[in-house]
N, CA, C and O of each residue as an XYZ file, in Angstrom:
752
protein
N     -21.321    -12.623    -21.476
C     -20.606    -11.634    -20.698
C     -19.220    -11.488    -21.297
O     -18.478    -12.463    -21.421
N     -18.879    -10.270    -21.666
C     -17.622    -10.041    -22.365
C     -16.412    -10.256    -21.462
O     -15.412    -10.822    -21.902
N     -16.483     -9.820    -20.220
C     -15.381     -9.982    -19.277
C     -15.448    -11.386    -18.700
O     -16.397    -11.728    -17.996
N     -14.428    -12.209    -19.002
C     -14.487    -13.581    -18.538
C     -14.035    -13.731    -17.092
O     -14.077    -14.838    -16.556
N     -13.614    -12.673    -16.457
C     -13.235    -12.712    -15.048
C     -14.405    -12.231    -14.214
O     -15.083    -11.273    -14.587
N     -14.647    -12.880    -13.097
C     -15.790    -12.537    -12.267
C     -15.554    -11.298    -11.430
O     -16.487    -10.793    -10.806
N     -14.359    -10.807    -11.402
C     -14.065     -9.626    -10.595
C     -13.326     -8.613    -11.442
O     -12.504     -8.982    -12.280
N     -13.600     -7.384    -11.239
C     -12.907     -6.323    -11.961
C     -11.528     -6.160    -11.353
O     -11.354     -5.404    -10.398
N     -10.556     -6.859    -11.894
C      -9.218     -6.871    -11.306
C      -8.489     -5.554    -11.487
O      -7.470     -5.338    -10.831
N      -8.952     -4.685    -12.327
C      -8.316     -3.386    -12.473
C      -8.422     -2.585    -11.172
O      -7.484     -1.883    -10.794
N      -9.543     -2.692    -10.505
C      -9.705     -1.970     -9.236
C      -8.702     -2.476     -8.210
O      -8.137     -1.684     -7.456
N      -8.472     -3.791     -8.174
C      -7.503     -4.340     -7.225
C      -6.089     -3.931     -7.598
O      -5.263     -3.663     -6.725
N      -5.813     -3.882     -8.881
C      -4.486     -3.447     -9.320
C      -4.214     -2.033     -8.821
O      -3.134     -1.749     -8.303
N      -5.178     -1.161     -8.973
C      -4.997      0.208     -8.524
C      -4.916      0.290     -7.002
O      -4.224      1.156     -6.466
N      -5.601     -0.582     -6.317
C      -5.494     -0.602     -4.862
C      -4.093     -1.001     -4.428
O      -3.546     -0.444     -3.477
N      -3.519     -1.965     -5.129
C      -2.175     -2.416     -4.774
C      -1.123     -1.359     -5.072
O      -0.144     -1.241     -4.335
N      -1.305     -0.599     -6.122
C      -0.294      0.400     -6.439
C      -0.527      1.719     -5.707
O       0.211      2.686     -5.896
N      -1.549      1.745     -4.879
C      -1.843      2.944     -4.106
C      -0.642      3.382     -3.282
O      -0.296      4.563     -3.255
N      -0.026      2.457     -2.630
C       1.133      2.825     -1.821
C       2.306      3.262     -2.684
O       3.121      4.073     -2.245
N       2.407      2.755     -3.871
C       3.449      3.204     -4.786
C       3.205      4.664     -5.143
O       4.123      5.484     -5.119
N       1.985      4.969     -5.466
C       1.628      6.348     -5.779
C       1.881      7.232     -4.567
O       2.335      8.368     -4.701
N       1.586      6.711     -3.395
C       1.829      7.444     -2.163
C       3.290      7.836     -2.041
O       3.602      8.969     -1.675
N       4.165      6.932     -2.336
C       5.588      7.206     -2.226
C       6.002      8.287     -3.215
O       6.809      9.154     -2.881
N       5.460      8.247     -4.422
C       5.767      9.282     -5.395
C       5.295     10.652     -4.918
O       6.016     11.643     -5.031
N       4.092     10.693     -4.391
C       3.554     11.958     -3.898
C       4.276     12.386     -2.619
O       4.369     13.578     -2.326
N       4.776     11.436     -1.875
C       5.493     11.751     -0.644
C       6.716     12.621     -0.908
O       7.118     13.418     -0.059
N       7.293     12.465     -2.072
C       8.444     13.297     -2.410
C       8.067     14.776     -2.439
O       8.866     15.633     -2.062
N       6.857     15.068     -2.885
C       6.382     16.447     -2.863
C       6.199     16.905     -1.415
O       6.530     18.037     -1.060
N       5.675     16.018     -0.605
C       5.442     16.322      0.801
C       6.745     16.608      1.554
O       6.739     17.299      2.572
N       7.842     16.082      1.056
C       9.152     16.256      1.687
C       9.498     17.728      1.840
O      10.081     18.131      2.846
N       9.148     18.514      0.866
C       9.478     19.917      0.920
C       8.697     20.656      1.998
O       9.039     21.786      2.348
N       7.668     20.037      2.519
C       6.874     20.627      3.590
C       7.362     20.158      4.955
O       7.414     20.934      5.909
N       7.716     18.885      5.036
C       8.052     18.314      6.335
C       9.293     17.444      6.263
O       9.223     16.281      5.867
N      10.426     18.008      6.645
C      11.666     17.241      6.730
C      12.048     17.177      8.199
O      12.075     18.190      8.897
N      12.342     15.963      8.654
C      12.621     15.785     10.069
C      14.116     15.736     10.353
O      14.924     15.476      9.461
N      14.475     15.992     11.620
C      15.851     15.858     12.080
C      16.158     14.414     12.408
O      15.270     13.657     12.800
N      17.407     14.031     12.251
C      17.813     12.668     12.592
C      17.688     12.412     14.086
O      17.469     11.273     14.496
N      17.823     13.449     14.909
C      17.810     13.291     16.361
C      16.414     13.006     16.907
O      16.287     12.491     18.018
N      15.386     13.322     16.167
C      14.022     13.167     16.665
C      13.557     11.723     16.720
O      12.707     11.384     17.544
N      14.092     10.867     15.865
C      13.600      9.512     15.746
C      14.718      8.525     16.039
O      15.765      8.564     15.393
N      14.512      7.659     16.989
C      15.572      6.721     17.350
C      15.806      5.679     16.259
O      14.874      5.198     15.615
N      17.075      5.351     16.075
C      17.471      4.314     15.132
C      18.084      3.161     15.899
O      18.648      3.341     16.978
N      17.966      1.992     15.333
C      18.655      0.838     15.882
C      20.153      1.060     15.688
O      20.580      1.443     14.599
N      20.945      0.828     16.710
C      22.368      1.136     16.633
C      23.118      0.230     15.664
O      24.124      0.651     15.095
N      22.659     -0.994     15.463
C      23.361     -1.886     14.563
C      22.820     -1.814     13.134
O      23.256     -2.576     12.271
N      21.884     -0.914     12.877
C      21.314     -0.736     11.553
C      21.931      0.499     10.915
O      21.804      1.603     11.444
N      22.596      0.318      9.785
C      23.246      1.437      9.120
C      22.221      2.188      8.281
O      21.531      1.591      7.454
N      22.124      3.486      8.493
C      21.167      4.314      7.771
C      21.933      5.175      6.774
O      22.818      5.943      7.152
N      21.587      5.038      5.504
C      22.177      5.831      4.444
C      21.037      6.592      3.790
O      20.306      6.051      2.960
N      20.893      7.873      4.182
C      19.732      8.636      3.726
C      20.078     10.101      3.598
O      21.060     10.582      4.163
N      19.257     10.793      2.848
C      19.359     12.238      2.746
C      18.365     12.922      3.676
O      18.637     14.010      4.185
N      17.227     12.297      3.899
C      16.227     12.843      4.816
C      15.223     11.762      5.186
O      15.175     10.693      4.577
N      14.417     12.071      6.208
C      13.348     11.181      6.655
C      12.024     11.915      6.486
O      11.899     13.090      6.830
N      11.055     11.208      5.958
C       9.711     11.781      5.813
C       8.797     11.050      6.788
O       8.869      9.830      6.936
N       7.942     11.812      7.445
C       7.058     11.197      8.446
C       5.608     11.547      8.161
O       5.285     12.623      7.658
N       4.743     10.593      8.503
C       3.303     10.766      8.354
C       2.617     10.228      9.592
O       3.105      9.290     10.222
N       1.478     10.825      9.944
C       0.583     10.144     10.877
C      -0.508      9.508     10.014
O      -0.536      9.716      8.801
N      -1.388      8.750     10.619
C      -2.401      8.024      9.843
C      -3.299      8.954      9.029
O      -3.613      8.664      7.875
N      -3.709     10.064      9.625
C      -4.609     10.992      8.927
C      -3.922     11.635      7.725
O      -4.537     11.775      6.667
N      -2.659     12.026      7.872
C      -1.918     12.623      6.758
C      -1.733     11.615      5.628
O      -1.910     11.935      4.452
N      -1.378     10.408      6.003
C      -1.169      9.370      5.001
C      -2.475      9.038      4.276
O      -2.487      8.891      3.054
N      -3.560      8.921      5.019
C      -4.862      8.625      4.411
C      -5.267      9.733      3.439
O      -5.730      9.447      2.335
N      -5.097     10.979      3.836
C      -5.447     12.109      2.986
C      -4.613     12.105      1.705
O      -5.138     12.323      0.613
N      -3.324     11.860      1.847
C      -2.432     11.817      0.698
C      -2.785     10.663     -0.238
O      -2.796     10.830     -1.457
N      -3.070      9.512      0.324
C      -3.439      8.347     -0.491
C      -4.751      8.592     -1.228
O      -4.857      8.291     -2.417
N      -5.746      9.132     -0.539
C      -7.045      9.381     -1.172
C      -6.922     10.390     -2.310
O      -7.566     10.236     -3.348
N      -6.100     11.420     -2.121
C      -5.896     12.404     -3.184
C      -5.201     11.777     -4.388
O      -5.506     12.121     -5.530
N      -4.266     10.857     -4.138
C      -3.499     10.277     -5.238
C      -4.270      9.211     -6.021
O      -3.933      8.941     -7.174
N      -5.290      8.603     -5.424
C      -6.030      7.538     -6.124
C      -7.485      7.911     -6.392
O      -8.287      7.047     -6.744
N      -7.833      9.182     -6.230
C      -9.222      9.613     -6.444
C      -9.705      9.290     -7.848
O     -10.879      8.963     -8.026
N      -8.844      9.372     -8.845
C      -9.249      9.105    -10.229
C      -9.638      7.652    -10.465
O     -10.295      7.348    -11.461
N      -9.246      6.741     -9.563
C      -9.573      5.327     -9.722
C     -10.800      4.913     -8.909
O     -11.139      3.731     -8.852
N     -11.460      5.882     -8.285
C     -12.648      5.612     -7.490
C     -12.360      4.613     -6.366
O     -13.142      3.697     -6.111
N     -11.221      4.813     -5.705
C     -10.827      3.998     -4.561
C     -10.601      4.935     -3.382
O      -9.939      5.965     -3.511
N     -11.151      4.571     -2.243
C     -10.951      5.339     -1.020
C     -10.171      4.481     -0.032
O     -10.361      3.267      0.034
N      -9.293      5.122      0.734
C      -8.576      4.409      1.781
C      -9.091      4.867      3.133
O      -9.631      5.963      3.277
N      -8.912      4.014      4.104
C      -9.266      4.339      5.479
C      -8.201      3.713      6.372
O      -7.949      2.509      6.306
N      -7.583      4.536      7.202
C      -6.548      4.035      8.108
C      -7.030      4.215      9.536
O      -7.311      5.330      9.975
N      -7.122      3.112     10.249
C      -7.464      3.143     11.666
C      -6.250      2.645     12.440
O      -5.205      2.372     11.849
N      -6.381      2.528     13.750
C      -5.267      2.016     14.548
C      -5.026      0.528     14.321
O      -3.998     -0.007     14.736
N      -5.973     -0.142     13.663
C      -5.857     -1.589     13.477
C      -5.696     -2.025     12.025
O      -5.215     -3.130     11.774
N      -6.086     -1.187     11.058
C      -6.086     -1.658      9.674
C      -5.991     -0.516      8.672
O      -6.326      0.631      8.966
N      -5.526     -0.868      7.490
C      -5.546      0.002      6.328
C      -6.470     -0.678      5.329
O      -6.225     -1.818      4.934
N      -7.526      0.008      4.921
C      -8.473     -0.622      4.009
C      -8.637      0.203      2.739
O      -8.482      1.424      2.730
N      -8.956     -0.513      1.673
C      -9.224      0.076      0.372
C     -10.673     -0.245      0.036
O     -11.082     -1.405      0.086
N     -11.447      0.771     -0.305
C     -12.858      0.598     -0.640
C     -13.105      1.061     -2.070
O     -12.669      2.140     -2.473
N     -13.810      0.229     -2.826
C     -14.196      0.581     -4.188
C     -15.477     -0.179     -4.510
O     -16.113     -0.734     -3.614
N     -15.850     -0.207     -5.760
C     -17.024     -0.969     -6.184
C     -16.829     -1.375     -7.641
O     -16.000     -0.815     -8.359
N     -17.603     -2.347     -8.045
C     -17.569     -2.813     -9.425
C     -18.982     -3.209     -9.832
O     -19.854     -3.407     -8.985
N     -19.193     -3.321    -11.122
C     -20.497     -3.765    -11.615
C     -20.394     -5.236    -11.974
O     -19.521     -5.650    -12.737
N     -21.294     -6.006    -11.415
C     -21.411     -7.416    -11.756
C     -22.867     -7.648    -12.140
O     -23.778     -7.438    -11.340
N     -23.062     -8.079    -13.358
C     -24.411     -8.306    -13.896
C     -25.296     -7.064    -13.758
O     -26.485     -7.157    -13.453
N     -24.676     -5.891    -13.993
C     -25.420     -4.641    -13.980
C     -25.699     -4.063    -12.608
O     -26.367     -3.035    -12.504
N     -25.208     -4.693    -11.555
C     -25.462     -4.210    -10.200
C     -24.149     -3.772     -9.550
O     -23.126     -4.445     -9.674
N     -24.198     -2.625     -8.851
C     -23.025     -2.124     -8.137
C     -22.739     -3.011     -6.929
O     -23.612     -3.219     -6.086
N     -21.532     -3.526     -6.848
C     -21.117     -4.385     -5.738
C     -19.962     -3.704     -5.002
O     -18.935     -3.411     -5.614
N     -20.112     -3.449     -3.701
C     -19.005     -2.844     -2.952
C     -17.883     -3.862     -2.728
O     -18.128     -5.050     -2.517
N     -16.657     -3.363     -2.780
C     -15.475     -4.201     -2.545
C     -14.634     -3.522     -1.479
O     -14.366     -2.323     -1.553
N     -14.220     -4.302     -0.486
C     -13.385     -3.766      0.580
C     -12.234     -4.736      0.836
O     -12.443     -5.927      1.065
N     -11.032     -4.204      0.793
C      -9.827     -4.958      1.099
C      -9.261     -4.385      2.392
O      -8.806     -3.242      2.423
N      -9.292     -5.179      3.459
C      -8.831     -4.726      4.768
C      -7.504     -5.422      5.072
O      -7.424     -6.651      5.070
N      -6.449     -4.613      5.338
C      -5.114     -5.161      5.541
C      -4.479     -4.620      6.819
O      -4.921     -3.619      7.383
N      -3.446     -5.303      7.248
C      -2.596     -4.821      8.337
C      -1.184     -4.744      7.774
O      -0.554     -5.777      7.550
N      -0.672     -3.520      7.539
C       0.686     -3.387      7.015
C       1.722     -3.631      8.112
O       1.577     -3.166      9.242
N       2.770     -4.372      7.750
C       3.826     -4.722      8.692
C       5.164     -4.533      7.997
O       5.330     -4.908      6.837
N       6.106     -3.954      8.706
C       7.465     -3.824      8.171
C       8.118     -5.203      8.215
O       8.361     -5.750      9.291
N       8.398     -5.758      7.037
C       9.048     -7.060      6.967
C      10.557     -6.888      7.116
O      11.201     -7.624      7.863
N      11.113     -5.919      6.405
C      12.511     -5.509      6.536
C      12.576     -4.057      6.062
O      11.534     -3.437      5.852
N      13.772     -3.508      5.892
C      13.887     -2.098      5.512
C      13.301     -1.790      4.141
O      12.950     -0.645      3.857
N      13.194     -2.811      3.287
C      12.768     -2.589      1.912
C      11.396     -3.147      1.569
O      10.908     -2.920      0.462
N      10.766     -3.863      2.474
C       9.526     -4.560      2.131
C       8.431     -4.341      3.168
O       8.658     -4.458      4.373
N       7.245     -4.023      2.674
C       6.050     -3.931      3.516
C       5.182     -5.138      3.197
O       4.857     -5.390      2.036
N       4.813     -5.874      4.223
C       3.908     -7.013      4.066
C       2.516     -6.551      4.486
O       2.344     -5.962      5.553
N       1.535     -6.821      3.645
C       0.154     -6.490      3.939
C      -0.584     -7.793      4.233
O      -0.921     -8.547      3.320
N      -0.829     -8.045      5.509
C      -1.601     -9.221      5.895
C      -3.073     -8.913      5.648
O      -3.602     -7.925      6.157
N      -3.729     -9.764      4.862
C      -5.136     -9.562      4.534
C      -5.979     -9.972      5.736
O      -5.931    -11.121      6.177
N      -6.743     -9.034      6.255
C      -7.668     -9.344      7.339
C      -9.023     -9.766      6.775
O      -9.692    -10.640      7.328
N      -9.421     -9.134      5.664
C     -10.702     -9.482      5.046
C     -10.757     -8.922      3.635
O     -10.214     -7.856      3.347
N     -11.421     -9.662      2.770
C     -11.775     -9.171      1.444
C     -13.277     -9.384      1.325
O     -13.758    -10.517      1.296
N     -14.002     -8.287      1.257
C     -15.457     -8.357      1.164
C     -15.892     -7.904     -0.223
O     -15.591     -6.788     -0.645
N     -16.596     -8.771     -0.920
C     -17.150     -8.454     -2.232
C     -18.661     -8.586     -2.097
O     -19.228     -9.665     -2.268
N     -19.295     -7.466     -1.787
C     -20.736     -7.489     -1.546
C     -21.070     -8.469     -0.442
O     -20.444     -8.464      0.618
N     -22.054     -9.307     -0.693
C     -22.440    -10.325      0.281
C     -21.952    -11.705     -0.137
O     -22.388    -12.718      0.410
N     -21.040    -11.737     -1.115
C     -20.514    -13.016     -1.590
C     -19.596    -13.626     -0.542
O     -18.836    -12.920      0.121
N     -19.673    -14.905     -0.402
C     -18.831    -15.629      0.550
C     -17.746    -16.368     -0.243
O     -17.895    -17.545     -0.573
N     -16.663    -15.662     -0.539
C     -15.564    -16.216     -1.330
C     -14.306    -16.142     -0.473
O     -14.050    -15.130      0.180
N     -13.533    -17.203     -0.477
C     -12.344    -17.243      0.382
C     -11.270    -16.268     -0.106
O     -11.119    -16.034     -1.305
N     -10.530    -15.707      0.852
C      -9.442    -14.786      0.526
C      -8.387    -15.426     -0.370
O      -7.966    -14.801     -1.343
N      -7.940    -16.661     -0.075
C      -6.930    -17.264     -0.961
C      -7.404    -17.394     -2.407
O      -6.615    -17.215     -3.335
N      -8.691    -17.704     -2.605
C      -9.206    -17.811     -3.972
C      -9.170    -16.455     -4.672
O      -8.730    -16.353     -5.817
N      -9.629    -15.423     -3.985
C      -9.633    -14.081     -4.581
C      -8.212    -13.648     -4.907
O      -7.954    -13.130     -5.994
N      -7.286    -13.857     -3.971
C      -5.894    -13.468     -4.209
C      -5.269    -14.275     -5.345
O      -4.477    -13.740     -6.121
N      -5.615    -15.544     -5.446
C      -5.069    -16.355     -6.548
C      -5.586    -15.852     -7.895
O      -4.856    -15.874     -8.886
N      -6.835    -15.401     -7.937
C      -7.392    -14.846     -9.172
C      -6.719    -13.523     -9.523
O      -6.441    -13.256    -10.692
N      -6.458    -12.700     -8.518
C      -5.753    -11.436     -8.758
C      -4.352    -11.728     -9.281
O      -3.903    -11.107    -10.243
N      -3.671    -12.663     -8.654
C      -2.307    -13.015     -9.072
C      -2.304    -13.580    -10.497
O      -1.414    -13.274    -11.290
N      -3.288    -14.390    -10.806
C      -3.354    -15.062    -12.104
C      -3.768    -14.118    -13.233
O      -3.232    -14.209    -14.338
N      -4.716    -13.212    -12.968
C      -5.316    -12.429    -14.042
C      -4.915    -10.953    -14.064
O      -5.319    -10.226    -14.971
N      -4.143    -10.504    -13.104
C      -3.733     -9.098    -13.085
C      -2.298     -8.970    -13.553
O      -1.461     -9.834    -13.292
N      -2.033     -7.890    -14.239
C      -0.685     -7.589    -14.678
C      -0.056     -6.661    -13.634
O       0.017     -5.447    -13.825
N       0.394     -7.255    -12.537
C       0.943     -6.473    -11.439
C       2.386     -6.084    -11.734
O       3.113     -6.836    -12.383
N       2.802     -4.919    -11.264
C       4.203     -4.518    -11.457
C       5.133     -5.425    -10.636
O       4.682     -6.091     -9.704
N       6.418     -5.452    -10.977
C       7.352     -6.376    -10.304
C       7.564     -6.088     -8.814
O       8.083     -6.943     -8.097
N       7.180     -4.922     -8.345
C       7.386     -4.591     -6.935
C       6.208     -5.009     -6.055
O       6.239     -4.786     -4.845
N       5.171     -5.612     -6.643
C       4.039     -6.128     -5.873
C       3.984     -7.642     -6.055
O       3.899     -8.144     -7.176
N       4.035     -8.355     -4.942
C       4.003     -9.814     -4.962
C       2.795    -10.283     -4.154
O       2.656     -9.936     -2.981
N       1.934    -11.063     -4.774
C       0.740    -11.584     -4.110
C       1.028    -13.021     -3.680
O       1.524    -13.826     -4.468
N       0.713    -13.333     -2.419
C       0.897    -14.682     -1.904
C      -0.442    -15.185     -1.368
O      -0.782    -14.928     -0.213
N      -1.208    -15.906     -2.205
C      -2.531    -16.376     -1.774
C      -2.486    -17.343     -0.595
O      -3.409    -17.355      0.219
N      -1.435    -18.152     -0.487
C      -1.378    -19.161      0.573
C      -1.326    -18.540      1.968
O      -2.011    -19.006      2.879
N      -0.516    -17.487      2.141
C      -0.470    -16.868      3.469
C      -1.347    -15.615      3.549
O      -1.246    -14.831      4.493
N      -2.209    -15.442      2.539
C      -3.186    -14.350      2.498
C      -2.529    -12.997      2.736
O      -2.884    -12.266      3.660
N      -1.563    -12.683      1.877
C      -0.860    -11.414      2.001
C      -0.340    -10.975      0.640
O      -0.318    -11.743     -0.322
N       0.075     -9.720      0.593
C       0.829     -9.251     -0.554
C       1.961     -8.384     -0.026
O       1.901     -7.860      1.085
N       2.993     -8.248     -0.850
C       4.219     -7.573     -0.453
C       4.499     -6.422     -1.409
O       4.297     -6.533     -2.618
N       4.964     -5.321     -0.844
C       5.385     -4.168     -1.615
C       6.893     -4.035     -1.416
O       7.351     -3.744     -0.310
N       7.663     -4.245     -2.478
C       9.130     -4.195     -2.411
C       9.599     -2.810     -2.823
O       9.626     -2.485     -4.010
N       9.965     -2.003     -1.850
C      10.391     -0.634     -2.119
C      11.711     -0.585     -2.877
O      11.967      0.371     -3.608
N      12.555     -1.607     -2.710
C      13.848     -1.620     -3.393
C      13.720     -1.873     -4.892
O      14.694     -1.711     -5.627
N      12.545     -2.265     -5.355
C      12.334     -2.498     -6.786
C      11.624     -1.330     -7.474
O      11.329     -1.393     -8.667
N      11.356     -0.276     -6.723
C      10.719      0.906     -7.310
C      11.735      1.701     -8.120
O      12.905      1.796     -7.749
N      11.278      2.265     -9.220
C      12.118      3.120    -10.040
C      11.479      4.502    -10.058
O      10.546      4.761    -10.818
N      11.998      5.386     -9.205
C      11.452      6.735     -9.068
C      12.547      7.721     -9.452
O      13.683      7.613     -8.988
N      12.199      8.685    -10.305
C      13.172      9.691    -10.732
C      13.811     10.377     -9.536
O      13.124     10.769     -8.593
N      15.124     10.519     -9.580
C      15.921     11.228     -8.585
C      15.927     10.584     -7.203
O      16.428     11.186     -6.253
N      15.387      9.383     -7.068
C      15.404      8.687     -5.781
C      16.212      7.404     -5.939
O      15.882      6.535     -6.747
N      17.273      7.308     -5.149
C      18.106      6.103     -5.189
C      17.473      4.975     -4.390
O      17.444      3.825     -4.828
N      16.960      5.325     -3.194
C      16.340      4.280     -2.375
C      15.329      4.870     -1.402
O      15.417      6.030     -0.998
N      14.372      4.031     -1.042
C      13.389      4.334     -0.003
C      13.437      3.175      0.968
O      13.289      2.016      0.582
N      13.647      3.501      2.232
C      13.681      2.456      3.250
C      12.683      2.793      4.348
O      12.421      3.958      4.650
N      12.142      1.747      4.928
C      11.181      1.912      6.009
C      11.964      2.060      7.301
O      12.739      1.180      7.674
N      11.757      3.173      7.975
C      12.370      3.340      9.288
C      11.418      2.808     10.355
O      11.795      1.967     11.171
N      10.185      3.303     10.342
C       9.171      2.869     11.306
C       7.839      2.766     10.581
O       7.455      3.650      9.815
N       7.150      1.671     10.841
C       5.813      1.485     10.303
C       4.991      0.892     11.436
O       5.014     -0.315     11.674
N       4.263      1.760     12.131
C       3.463      1.318     13.271
C       2.080      1.954     13.155
O       1.863      3.088     13.581
N       1.155      1.203     12.571
C      -0.184      1.733     12.306
C      -0.928      2.051     13.604
O      -1.691      3.016     13.649
N      -0.721      1.261     14.661
C      -1.437      1.500     15.910
C      -0.923      2.736     16.642
O      -1.679      3.382     17.367
N       0.351      3.070     16.461
C       0.923      4.271     17.080
C       0.866      5.472     16.137
O       1.335      6.561     16.470
N       0.281      5.257     14.946
C       0.137      6.311     13.942
C       1.491      6.873     13.509
O       1.643      8.084     13.353
N       2.470      5.991     13.316
C       3.816      6.420     12.925
C       4.224      5.739     11.629
O       4.248      4.512     11.537
N       4.543      6.545     10.640
C       5.022      6.067      9.349
C       6.248      6.908      9.003
O       6.092      8.075      8.645
N       7.454      6.366      9.095
C       8.675      7.074      8.783
C       9.421      6.348      7.677
O       9.651      5.141      7.755
N       9.795      7.092      6.646
C      10.546      6.529      5.526
C      11.831      7.323      5.341
O      11.821      8.554      5.378
N      12.950      6.603      5.141
C      14.225      7.230      4.846
C      14.382      7.283      3.335
O      14.178      6.287      2.642
N      14.751      8.469      2.828
C      14.879      8.694      1.379
C      16.335      9.032      1.081
O      16.934      9.889      1.730
N      16.890      8.344      0.092
C      18.229      8.638     -0.417
C      18.076      9.078     -1.851
O      17.563      8.331     -2.684
N      18.525     10.307     -2.149
C      18.424     10.855     -3.503
C      19.635     10.440     -4.337
O      20.696     10.113     -3.806
N      19.448     10.464     -5.648
C      20.540     10.127     -6.581
C      21.515     11.268     -6.667
O      22.502     11.183     -7.397
């Protein structure tokens, strides 16, 4: 077998950068939907430095994500409880479905933590920490994605993104159960 890794880690790499791609495409969406500062409450002791806020509900975000990662044969599904990435890989000539089910949580203004609820690779019974350790070990992940096998999560650091004409992206609200995704954008 030419591939010495038991899992096609390229599919996982693309799943992890899905949200990065989402943010890039979100800039296009900005021209369609720009919100007023008065519509969304801010914490009074939190200083907001932004040019505009972009908002999504779960269906809009799912549609945008699926359009941005269609070339990688990855589908997303957002419910009130989870954000999942579905793909497949060939192992020994057989198609094996892969599903990564996560719960995104706002860790701070710059970081989204994805708590892994389940990683299903066909009918294989492999522990999440082992799979995540293999992804961390064998994938060339960008510096803004950090995999932590011990606590079964990965982190997306928005402050480490380098996007043309964007100085910063901060999370205002991230509530998957309430279908609210608000990001503050500061342009250069």
